[in-house]
N, CA, C and O atoms as a GROMACS GRO file, in nm:
protein
  512
    1MET      N    1  -0.004  -1.844   2.688
    1MET     CA    2  -0.012  -1.809   2.547
    1MET      C    3  -0.004  -1.652   2.532
    1MET      O    4  -0.053  -1.569   2.609
    2LYS      N    5   0.062  -1.631   2.428
    2LYS     CA    6   0.087  -1.494   2.407
    2LYS      C    7  -0.039  -1.405   2.361
    2LYS      O    8  -0.126  -1.453   2.288
    3ARG      N    9  -0.043  -1.294   2.401
    3ARG     CA   10  -0.156  -1.215   2.357
    3ARG      C   11  -0.123  -1.151   2.223
    3ARG      O   12  -0.015  -1.093   2.206
    4GLU      N   13  -0.220  -1.161   2.125
    4GLU     CA   14  -0.220  -1.125   1.994
    4GLU      C   15  -0.226  -0.981   2.017
    4GLU      O   16  -0.296  -0.926   2.103
    5LEU      N   17  -0.133  -0.912   1.920
    5LEU     CA   18  -0.129  -0.765   1.892
    5LEU      C   19  -0.124  -0.727   1.764
    5LEU      O   20  -0.057  -0.792   1.683
    6LEU      N   21  -0.189  -0.623   1.730
    6LEU     CA   22  -0.193  -0.553   1.613
    6LEU      C   23  -0.079  -0.436   1.614
    6LEU      O   24  -0.089  -0.341   1.692
    7ILE      N   25   0.026  -0.447   1.526
    7ILE     CA   26   0.131  -0.347   1.532
    7ILE      C   27   0.093  -0.253   1.424
    7ILE      O   28   0.058  -0.283   1.310
    8VAL      N   29   0.106  -0.126   1.480
    8VAL     CA   30   0.063  -0.005   1.371
    8VAL      C   31   0.204   0.090   1.388
    8VAL      O   32   0.271   0.103   1.490
    9THR      N   33   0.224   0.146   1.268
    9THR     CA   34   0.330   0.246   1.269
    9THR      C   35   0.284   0.379   1.209
    9THR      O   36   0.215   0.378   1.107
   10THR      N   37   0.316   0.481   1.264
   10THR     CA   38   0.270   0.602   1.213
   10THR      C   39   0.351   0.710   1.278
   10THR      O   40   0.373   0.709   1.400
   11ASN      N   41   0.400   0.815   1.188
   11ASN     CA   42   0.460   0.953   1.240
   11ASN      C   43   0.567   0.921   1.353
   11ASN      O   44   0.555   0.968   1.466
   12LYS      N   45   0.663   0.845   1.320
   12LYS     CA   46   0.780   0.810   1.398
   12LYS      C   47   0.744   0.718   1.531
   12LYS      O   48   0.825   0.711   1.624
   13HIS      N   49   0.618   0.650   1.536
   13HIS     CA   50   0.582   0.573   1.648
   13HIS      C   51   0.564   0.441   1.594
   13HIS      O   52   0.538   0.421   1.476
   14VAL      N   53   0.578   0.338   1.692
   14VAL     CA   54   0.525   0.206   1.672
   14VAL      C   55   0.421   0.187   1.792
   14VAL      O   56   0.445   0.220   1.908
   15CYS      N   57   0.309   0.131   1.751
   15CYS     CA   58   0.208   0.120   1.856
   15CYS      C   59   0.164  -0.029   1.853
   15CYS      O   60   0.171  -0.096   1.750
   16ALA      N   61   0.124  -0.073   1.961
   16ALA     CA   62   0.070  -0.214   1.972
   16ALA      C   63  -0.087  -0.200   2.031
   16ALA      O   64  -0.121  -0.154   2.140
   17LEU      N   65  -0.161  -0.248   1.936
   17LEU     CA   66  -0.328  -0.231   1.990
   17LEU      C   67  -0.367  -0.380   2.000
   17LEU      O   68  -0.315  -0.475   1.940
   18ASP      N   69  -0.472  -0.382   2.089
   18ASP     CA   70  -0.548  -0.495   2.109
   18ASP      C   71  -0.638  -0.522   1.981
   18ASP      O   72  -0.723  -0.436   1.956
   19PRO      N   73  -0.629  -0.626   1.902
   19PRO     CA   74  -0.713  -0.629   1.780
   19PRO      C   75  -0.863  -0.644   1.826
   19PRO      O   76  -0.950  -0.595   1.753
   20ALA      N   77  -0.896  -0.705   1.934
   20ALA     CA   78  -1.031  -0.727   1.975
   20ALA      C   79  -1.102  -0.606   1.990
   20ALA      O   80  -1.217  -0.605   1.948
   21ASP      N   81  -1.048  -0.489   2.049
   21ASP     CA   82  -1.112  -0.377   2.086
   21ASP      C   83  -1.061  -0.222   2.032
   21ASP      O   84  -1.123  -0.116   2.038
   22GLY      N   85  -0.930  -0.247   1.978
   22GLY     CA   86  -0.853  -0.126   1.945
   22GLY      C   87  -0.782  -0.060   2.041
   22GLY      O   88  -0.714   0.040   2.016
   23ARG      N   89  -0.795  -0.113   2.160
   23ARG     CA   90  -0.722  -0.047   2.276
   23ARG      C   91  -0.556  -0.047   2.274
   23ARG      O   92  -0.494  -0.151   2.251
   24GLU      N   93  -0.500   0.057   2.295
   24GLU     CA   94  -0.371   0.080   2.269
   24GLU      C   95  -0.286   0.009   2.402
   24GLU      O   96  -0.307   0.051   2.516
   25VAL      N   97  -0.197  -0.091   2.380
   25VAL     CA   98  -0.130  -0.160   2.477
   25VAL      C   99  -0.005  -0.095   2.517
   25VAL      O  100   0.029  -0.081   2.634
   26TRP      N  101   0.067  -0.054   2.410
   26TRP     CA  102   0.212   0.039   2.425
   26TRP      C  103   0.221   0.125   2.303
   26TRP      O  104   0.162   0.107   2.197
   27ARG      N  105   0.304   0.219   2.334
   27ARG     CA  106   0.359   0.299   2.221
   27ARG      C  107   0.500   0.339   2.244
   27ARG      O  108   0.538   0.379   2.354
   28THR      N  109   0.576   0.328   2.140
   28THR     CA  110   0.722   0.372   2.149
   28THR      C  111   0.743   0.467   2.037
   28THR      O  112   0.698   0.447   1.924
   29LYS      N  113   0.817   0.579   2.074
   29LYS     CA  114   0.862   0.690   1.983
   29LYS      C  115   1.002   0.638   1.935
   29LYS      O  116   1.090   0.600   2.013
   30LEU      N  117   1.016   0.639   1.800
   30LEU     CA  118   1.164   0.603   1.750
   30LEU      C  119   1.250   0.710   1.747
   30LEU      O  120   1.222   0.811   1.682
   31PRO      N  121   1.375   0.699   1.824
   31PRO     CA  122   1.444   0.813   1.818
   31PRO      C  123   1.524   0.807   1.692
   31PRO      O  124   1.555   0.704   1.633
   32LYS      N  125   1.562   0.961   1.648
   32LYS     CA  126   1.628   0.979   1.525
   32LYS      C  127   1.556   0.943   1.401
   32LYS      O  128   1.618   0.932   1.296
   33VAL      N  129   1.436   0.925   1.407
   33VAL     CA  130   1.343   0.881   1.284
   33VAL      C  131   1.280   1.004   1.241
   33VAL      O  132   1.224   1.072   1.328
   34ARG      N  133   1.279   1.046   1.112
   34ARG     CA  134   1.184   1.140   1.080
   34ARG      C  135   1.068   1.074   1.007
   34ARG      O  136   1.070   0.954   0.978
   35ALA      N  137   0.971   1.151   0.979
   35ALA     CA  138   0.856   1.100   0.896
   35ALA      C  139   0.891   1.022   0.780
   35ALA      O  140   0.986   1.054   0.708
   36GLY      N  141   0.809   0.905   0.755
   36GLY     CA  142   0.839   0.837   0.642
   36GLY      C  143   0.784   0.701   0.679
   36GLY      O  144   0.728   0.684   0.787
   37VAL      N  145   0.802   0.596   0.582
   37VAL     CA  146   0.755   0.460   0.600
   37VAL      C  147   0.843   0.395   0.691
   37VAL      O  148   0.966   0.399   0.686
   38ILE      N  149   0.765   0.327   0.785
   38ILE     CA  150   0.834   0.225   0.890
   38ILE      C  151   0.808   0.094   0.856
   38ILE      O  152   0.693   0.051   0.855
   39ALA      N  153   0.904   0.025   0.828
   39ALA     CA  154   0.886  -0.134   0.789
   39ALA      C  155   0.880  -0.208   0.926
   39ALA      O  156   0.940  -0.176   1.028
   40VAL      N  157   0.797  -0.311   0.909
   40VAL     CA  158   0.796  -0.384   1.046
   40VAL      C  159   0.817  -0.556   1.013
   40VAL      O  160   0.767  -0.613   0.916
   41LEU      N  161   0.889  -0.613   1.103
   41LEU     CA  162   0.899  -0.756   1.075
   41LEU      C  163   0.879  -0.823   1.225
   41LEU      O  164   0.936  -0.777   1.323
   42LEU      N  165   0.797  -0.928   1.229
   42LEU     CA  166   0.769  -0.988   1.352
   42LEU      C  167   0.836  -1.116   1.358
   42LEU      O  168   0.843  -1.188   1.258
   43ARG      N  169   0.891  -1.150   1.482
   43ARG     CA  170   0.951  -1.277   1.500
   43ARG      C  171   0.944  -1.316   1.644
   43ARG      O  172   1.022  -1.264   1.724
   44GLY      N  173   0.861  -1.399   1.678
   44GLY     CA  174   0.881  -1.445   1.811
   44GLY      C  175   0.831  -1.332   1.913
   44GLY      O  176   0.720  -1.281   1.904
   45ASP      N  177   0.928  -1.297   2.016
   45ASP     CA  178   0.898  -1.183   2.112
   45ASP      C  179   0.982  -1.049   2.056
   45ASP      O  180   1.005  -0.951   2.127
   46ASP      N  181   1.013  -1.058   1.948
   46ASP     CA  182   1.086  -0.946   1.878
   46ASP      C  183   1.014  -0.895   1.775
   46ASP      O  184   0.960  -0.967   1.691
   47ILE      N  185   1.010  -0.739   1.777
   47ILE     CA  186   0.956  -0.651   1.667
   47ILE      C  187   1.069  -0.577   1.606
   47ILE      O  188   1.128  -0.487   1.666
   48PHE      N  189   1.098  -0.615   1.484
   48PHE     CA  190   1.214  -0.539   1.416
   48PHE      C  191   1.148  -0.423   1.332
   48PHE      O  192   1.055  -0.450   1.256
   49VAL      N  193   1.189  -0.313   1.342
   49VAL     CA  194   1.139  -0.194   1.258
   49VAL      C  195   1.255  -0.131   1.213
   49VAL      O  196   1.359  -0.119   1.278
   50GLY      N  197   1.229  -0.083   1.074
   50GLY     CA  198   1.330  -0.020   0.996
   50GLY      C  199   1.283   0.101   0.942
   50GLY      O  200   1.183   0.094   0.871
   51ALA      N  201   1.347   0.235   0.966
   51ALA     CA  202   1.307   0.362   0.906
   51ALA      C  203   1.429   0.455   0.906
   51ALA      O  204   1.509   0.459   0.999
   52TYR      N  205   1.438   0.535   0.786
   52TYR     CA  206   1.517   0.641   0.780
   52TYR      C  207   1.666   0.591   0.806
   52TYR      O  208   1.746   0.651   0.878
   53GLY      N  209   1.693   0.478   0.740
   53GLY     CA  210   1.829   0.434   0.737
   53GLY      C  211   1.880   0.347   0.875
   53GLY      O  212   1.996   0.315   0.898
   54ARG      N  213   1.772   0.320   0.953
   54ARG     CA  214   1.816   0.252   1.078
   54ARG      C  215   1.721   0.133   1.115
   54ARG      O  216   1.606   0.130   1.072
   55VAL      N  217   1.772   0.034   1.196
   55VAL     CA  218   1.701  -0.068   1.218
   55VAL      C  219   1.692  -0.083   1.370
   55VAL      O  220   1.797  -0.068   1.433
   56LEU      N  221   1.580  -0.112   1.437
   56LEU     CA  222   1.568  -0.129   1.583
   56LEU      C  223   1.488  -0.269   1.614
   56LEU      O  224   1.407  -0.320   1.537
   57CYS      N  225   1.520  -0.313   1.723
   57CYS     CA  226   1.436  -0.428   1.772
   57CYS      C  227   1.367  -0.383   1.908
   57CYS      O  228   1.427  -0.330   2.002
   58LEU      N  229   1.243  -0.410   1.904
   58LEU     CA  230   1.158  -0.365   2.022
   58LEU      C  231   1.102  -0.504   2.082
   58LEU      O  232   1.081  -0.605   2.015
   59ASP      N  233   1.083  -0.491   2.219
   59ASP     CA  234   1.027  -0.600   2.284
   59ASP      C  235   0.876  -0.606   2.264
   59ASP      O  236   0.803  -0.510   2.287
   60ARG      N  237   0.832  -0.728   2.220
   60ARG     CA  238   0.692  -0.754   2.193
   60ARG      C  239   0.588  -0.721   2.303
   60ARG      O  240   0.473  -0.682   2.280
   61ALA      N  241   0.643  -0.743   2.429
   61ALA     CA  242   0.556  -0.724   2.538
   61ALA      C  243   0.527  -0.575   2.590
   61ALA      O  244   0.420  -0.541   2.641
   62ASN      N  245   0.632  -0.495   2.569
   62ASN     CA  246   0.615  -0.360   2.608
   62ASN      C  247   0.665  -0.241   2.533
   62ASN      O  248   0.656  -0.124   2.571
   63GLY      N  249   0.725  -0.288   2.413
   63GLY     CA  250   0.771  -0.189   2.316
   63GLY      C  251   0.902  -0.131   2.345
   63GLY      O  252   0.953  -0.053   2.264
   64GLN      N  253   0.967  -0.165   2.464
   64GLN     CA  254   1.102  -0.120   2.496
   64GLN      C  255   1.210  -0.144   2.363
   64GLN      O  256   1.200  -0.245   2.293
   65ILE      N  257   1.292  -0.062   2.344
   65ILE     CA  258   1.403  -0.062   2.228
   65ILE      C  259   1.512  -0.156   2.295
   65ILE      O  260   1.579  -0.124   2.392
   66LEU      N  261   1.518  -0.261   2.236
   66LEU     CA  262   1.634  -0.361   2.276
   66LEU      C  263   1.766  -0.318   2.233
   66LEU      O  264   1.859  -0.306   2.313
   67TRP      N  265   1.777  -0.291   2.098
   67TRP     CA  266   1.893  -0.255   2.035
   67TRP      C  267   1.859  -0.157   1.916
   67TRP      O  268   1.742  -0.130   1.889
   68GLN      N  269   1.951  -0.113   1.856
   68GLN     CA  270   1.930  -0.029   1.735
   68GLN      C  271   2.070  -0.014   1.674
   68GLN      O  272   2.174   0.002   1.738
   69ASN      N  273   2.054  -0.023   1.512
   69ASN     CA  274   2.172  -0.018   1.434
   69ASN      C  275   2.152   0.092   1.331
   69ASN      O  276   2.067   0.080   1.243
   70GLU      N  277   2.229   0.197   1.341
   70GLU     CA  278   2.215   0.310   1.253
   70GLU      C  279   2.275   0.298   1.110
   70GLU      O  280   2.283   0.395   1.034
   71LEU      N  281   2.322   0.165   1.077
   71LEU     CA  282   2.360   0.130   0.942
   71LEU      C  283   2.437   0.258   0.887
   71LEU      O  284   2.401   0.326   0.790
   72PRO      N  285   2.560   0.279   0.974
   72PRO     CA  286   2.647   0.395   0.898
   72PRO      C  287   2.693   0.376   0.781
   72PRO      O  288   2.751   0.275   0.743
   73GLY      N  289   2.665   0.499   0.702
   73GLY     CA  290   2.710   0.490   0.560
   73GLY      C  291   2.616   0.449   0.465
   73GLY      O  292   2.656   0.438   0.350
   74THR      N  293   2.479   0.419   0.493
   74THR     CA  294   2.396   0.371   0.407
   74THR      C  295   2.287   0.481   0.370
   74THR      O  296   2.195   0.458   0.291
   75GLY      N  297   2.307   0.609   0.438
   75GLY     CA  298   2.207   0.708   0.410
   75GLY      C  299   2.077   0.684   0.492
   75GLY      O  300   2.057   0.599   0.578
   76PHE      N  301   1.986   0.788   0.442
   76PHE     CA  302   1.867   0.796   0.530
   76PHE      C  303   1.734   0.765   0.443
   76PHE      O  304   1.638   0.841   0.428
   77HIS      N  305   1.749   0.654   0.395
   77HIS     CA  306   1.640   0.609   0.329
   77HIS      C  307   1.538   0.507   0.371
   77HIS      O  308   1.557   0.453   0.480
   78HIS      N  309   1.433   0.473   0.301
   78HIS     CA  310   1.357   0.358   0.328
   78HIS      C  311   1.442   0.219   0.375
   78HIS      O  312   1.547   0.183   0.322
   79VAL      N  313   1.380   0.156   0.475
   79VAL     CA  314   1.448   0.028   0.486
   79VAL      C  315   1.355  -0.091   0.469
   79VAL      O  316   1.239  -0.083   0.511
   80ILE      N  317   1.404  -0.211   0.404
   80ILE     CA  318   1.326  -0.326   0.374
   80ILE      C  319   1.374  -0.421   0.467
   80ILE      O  320   1.495  -0.428   0.484
   81LEU      N  321   1.289  -0.504   0.537
   81LEU     CA  322   1.331  -0.593   0.632
   81LEU      C  323   1.290  -0.752   0.585
   81LEU      O  324   1.175  -0.776   0.549
   82ALA      N  325   1.370  -0.831   0.588
   82ALA     CA  326   1.346  -0.980   0.559
   82ALA      C  327   1.420  -1.070   0.638
   82ALA      O  328   1.538  -1.040   0.654
   83MET      N  329   1.380  -1.175   0.691
   83MET     CA  330   1.452  -1.273   0.767
   83MET      C  331   1.400  -1.398   0.731
   83MET      O  332   1.278  -1.411   0.728
   84GLU      N  333   1.489  -1.512   0.699
   84GLU     CA  334   1.450  -1.655   0.672
   84GLU      C  335   1.355  -1.713   0.763
   84GLU      O  336   1.246  -1.758   0.726
   85SER      N  337   1.400  -1.711   0.894
   85SER     CA  338   1.320  -1.752   0.997
   85SER      C  339   1.167  -1.700   1.022
   85SER      O  340   1.075  -1.760   1.076
   86ALA      N  341   1.170  -1.578   0.970
   86ALA     CA  342   1.034  -1.524   0.970
   86ALA      C  343   0.940  -1.547   0.869
   86ALA      O  344   0.823  -1.515   0.888
   87ALA      N  345   0.979  -1.604   0.754
   87ALA     CA  346   0.874  -1.659   0.649
   87ALA      C  347   0.826  -1.777   0.693
   87ALA      O  348   0.889  -1.859   0.760
   88PRO      N  349   0.698  -1.787   0.650
   88PRO     CA  350   0.616  -1.908   0.676
   88PRO      C  351   0.678  -2.031   0.593
   88PRO      O  352   0.716  -2.018   0.477
   89ASP      N  353   0.684  -2.141   0.660
   89ASP     CA  354   0.732  -2.257   0.579
   89ASP      C  355   0.630  -2.295   0.460
   89ASP      O  356   0.514  -2.254   0.460
   90HIS      N  357   0.681  -2.371   0.366
   90HIS     CA  358   0.583  -2.402   0.246
   90HIS      C  359   0.459  -2.464   0.278
   90HIS      O  360   0.367  -2.442   0.199
   91SER      N  361   0.433  -2.550   0.395
   91SER     CA  362   0.325  -2.607   0.433
   91SER      C  363   0.224  -2.512   0.478
   91SER      O  364   0.104  -2.534   0.461
   92THR      N  365   0.268  -2.409   0.535
   92THR     CA  366   0.190  -2.313   0.601
   92THR      C  367   0.138  -2.222   0.484
   92THR      O  368   0.022  -2.182   0.485
   93ALA      N  369   0.224  -2.189   0.385
   93ALA     CA  370   0.190  -2.097   0.284
   93ALA      C  371   0.096  -2.173   0.190
   93ALA      O  372   0.007  -2.112   0.132
   94ALA      N  373   0.112  -2.306   0.174
   94ALA     CA  374   0.012  -2.373   0.103
   94ALA      C  375  -0.134  -2.391   0.150
   94ALA      O  376  -0.234  -2.396   0.079
   95LEU      N  377  -0.125  -2.401   0.303
   95LEU     CA  378  -0.245  -2.408   0.369
   95LEU      C  379  -0.322  -2.286   0.361
   95LEU      O  380  -0.443  -2.290   0.339
   96VAL      N  381  -0.252  -2.169   0.378
   96VAL     CA  382  -0.324  -2.042   0.359
   96VAL      C  383  -0.385  -2.024   0.218
   96VAL      O  384  -0.499  -1.982   0.196
   97ALA      N  385  -0.296  -2.059   0.129
   97ALA     CA  386  -0.337  -2.048  -0.026
   97ALA      C  387  -0.471  -2.118  -0.042
   97ALA      O  388  -0.569  -2.071  -0.100
   98ALA      N  389  -0.460  -2.248   0.023
   98ALA     CA  390  -0.580  -2.330  -0.004
   98ALA      C  391  -0.697  -2.284   0.065
   98ALA      O  392  -0.807  -2.295   0.011
   99SER      N  393  -0.686  -2.232   0.181
   99SER     CA  394  -0.790  -2.170   0.244
   99SER      C  395  -0.860  -2.046   0.192
   99SER      O  396  -0.982  -2.031   0.198
  100ASN      N  397  -0.772  -1.954   0.138
  100ASN     CA  398  -0.794  -1.842   0.062
  100ASN      C  399  -0.895  -1.894  -0.066
  100ASN      O  400  -1.007  -1.846  -0.090
  101LYS      N  401  -0.838  -1.986  -0.131
  101LYS     CA  402  -0.894  -2.034  -0.274
  101LYS      C  403  -1.028  -2.081  -0.235
  101LYS      O  404  -1.126  -2.042  -0.298
  102SER      N  405  -1.038  -2.155  -0.144
  102SER     CA  406  -1.198  -2.214  -0.116
  102SER      C  407  -1.285  -2.109  -0.063
  102SER      O  408  -1.406  -2.136  -0.060
  103SER      N  409  -1.246  -1.992  -0.019
  103SER     CA  410  -1.318  -1.886   0.026
  103SER      C  411  -1.376  -1.788  -0.079
  103SER      O  412  -1.479  -1.722  -0.065
  104ARG      N  413  -1.295  -1.788  -0.185
  104ARG     CA  414  -1.315  -1.683  -0.286
  104ARG      C  415  -1.432  -1.718  -0.365
  104ARG      O  416  -1.452  -1.836  -0.394
  105PRO      N  417  -1.516  -1.623  -0.404
  105PRO     CA  418  -1.630  -1.650  -0.498
  105PRO      C  419  -1.567  -1.685  -0.642
  105PRO      O  420  -1.467  -1.628  -0.685
  106LYS      N  421  -1.628  -1.774  -0.704
  106LYS     CA  422  -1.594  -1.808  -0.842
  106LYS      C  423  -1.619  -1.680  -0.934
  106LYS      O  424  -1.712  -1.601  -0.917
  107PRO      N  425  -1.525  -1.672  -1.029
  107PRO     CA  426  -1.541  -1.545  -1.122
  107PRO      C  427  -1.651  -1.578  -1.222
  107PRO      O  428  -1.668  -1.695  -1.257
  108PRO      N  429  -1.725  -1.480  -1.267
  108PRO     CA  430  -1.826  -1.512  -1.354
  108PRO      C  431  -1.787  -1.571  -1.483
  108PRO      O  432  -1.672  -1.548  -1.520
  109PRO      N  433  -1.868  -1.646  -1.561
  109PRO     CA  434  -1.813  -1.712  -1.681
  109PRO      C  435  -1.773  -1.588  -1.784
  109PRO      O  436  -1.816  -1.472  -1.779
  110ALA      N  437  -1.698  -1.634  -1.859
  110ALA     CA  438  -1.638  -1.524  -1.975
  110ALA      C  439  -1.743  -1.496  -2.061
  110ALA      O  440  -1.822  -1.589  -2.080
  111ASP      N  441  -1.764  -1.383  -2.125
  111ASP     CA  442  -1.866  -1.357  -2.231
  111ASP      C  443  -1.823  -1.429  -2.349
  111ASP      O  444  -1.703  -1.451  -2.366
  112PRO      N  445  -1.920  -1.472  -2.439
  112PRO     CA  446  -1.864  -1.526  -2.552
  112PRO      C  447  -1.820  -1.411  -2.637
  112PRO      O  448  -1.849  -1.292  -2.619
  113ALA      N  449  -1.739  -1.469  -2.741
  113ALA     CA  450  -1.670  -1.353  -2.834
  113ALA      C  451  -1.789  -1.287  -2.904
  113ALA      O  452  -1.885  -1.354  -2.940
  114PRO      N  453  -1.782  -1.147  -2.923
  114PRO     CA  454  -1.890  -1.080  -2.986
  114PRO      C  455  -1.890  -1.127  -3.127
  114PRO      O  456  -1.789  -1.164  -3.187
  115ARG      N  457  -2.023  -1.125  -3.181
  115ARG     CA  458  -2.049  -1.181  -3.320
  115ARG      C  459  -2.045  -1.050  -3.413
  115ARG      O  460  -2.093  -0.944  -3.372
  116PRO      N  461  -1.994  -1.057  -3.521
  116PRO     CA  462  -2.005  -0.956  -3.617
  116PRO      C  463  -2.157  -0.911  -3.637
  116PRO      O  464  -2.247  -0.991  -3.613
  117PRO      N  465  -2.184  -0.784  -3.681
  117PRO     CA  466  -2.316  -0.753  -3.698
  117PRO      C  467  -2.365  -0.820  -3.840
  117PRO      O  468  -2.289  -0.840  -3.935
  118LYS      N  469  -2.487  -0.845  -3.836
  118LYS     CA  470  -2.549  -0.911  -3.956
  118LYS      C  471  -2.552  -0.817  -4.076
  118LYS      O  472  -2.597  -0.704  -4.054
  119SER      N  473  -2.512  -0.846  -4.192
  119SER     CA  474  -2.509  -0.768  -4.292
  119SER      C  475  -2.632  -0.726  -4.343
  119SER      O  476  -2.715  -0.812  -4.373
  120LEU      N  477  -2.663  -0.580  -4.362
  120LEU     CA  478  -2.779  -0.539  -4.411
  120LEU      C  479  -2.826  -0.595  -4.547
  120LEU      O  480  -2.945  -0.598  -4.577
  121PHE      N  481  -2.722  -0.641  -4.632
  121PHE     CA  482  -2.741  -0.692  -4.759
  121PHE      C  483  -2.698  -0.830  -4.761
  121PHE      O  484  -2.584  -0.867  -4.791
  122GLN      N  485  -2.819  -0.925  -4.719
  122GLN     CA  486  -2.769  -1.052  -4.724
  122GLN      C  487  -2.735  -1.118  -4.855
  122GLN      O  488  -2.651  -1.209  -4.856
  123ASN      N  489  -2.788  -1.083  -4.955
  123ASN     CA  490  -2.748  -1.116  -5.093
  123ASN      C  491  -2.706  -1.015  -5.170
  123ASN      O  492  -2.785  -0.940  -5.229
  124SER      N  493  -2.578  -1.004  -5.176
  124SER     CA  494  -2.500  -0.890  -5.236
  124SER      C  495  -2.514  -0.896  -5.382
  124SER      O  496  -2.478  -0.799  -5.448
  125SER      N  497  -2.568  -1.012  -5.447
  125SER     CA  498  -2.584  -1.025  -5.589
  125SER      C  499  -2.691  -0.925  -5.645
  125SER      O  500  -2.688  -0.884  -5.761
  126GLN      N  501  -2.780  -0.893  -5.557
  126GLN     CA  502  -2.902  -0.796  -5.597
  126GLN      C  503  -2.831  -0.682  -5.636
  126GLN      O  504  -2.890  -0.619  -5.724
  127PHE      N  505  -2.720  -0.632  -5.599
  127PHE     CA  506  -2.657  -0.497  -5.621
  127PHE      C  507  -2.549  -0.516  -5.747
  127PHE      O  508  -2.473  -0.424  -5.777
  128SER      N  509  -2.548  -0.633  -5.811
  128SER     CA  510  -2.450  -0.633  -5.921
  128SER      C  511  -2.516  -0.583  -6.055
  128SER      O  512  -2.450  -0.575  -6.158
   0.00000   0.00000   0.00000
């Protein structure tokens, strides 16, 4: 069984922490990446990271860089990662949504519509 990891990105680094106690398992400094947002996508034994116009694949077990692509000609901007096989299937998504729904507290009932204030002059004919 694979060890569960918490993947954290900050200041040009990708770190794996043990979620049980916060202990650092490994740390990798990303080459040629400047400060900024680092996108992360997990799939099996691969950790894909994107930052500063490049994409890298890290080994989940030790953080070693397996490959990198500098995406020539695309500039040095934020990277967004997506992969069909990394998305949960519909049954998993439905199960997560159902479990989240049952654990949420019910919202309070809506307040009734405010009533207009009673007129000070119930019988306006007295002023005619």
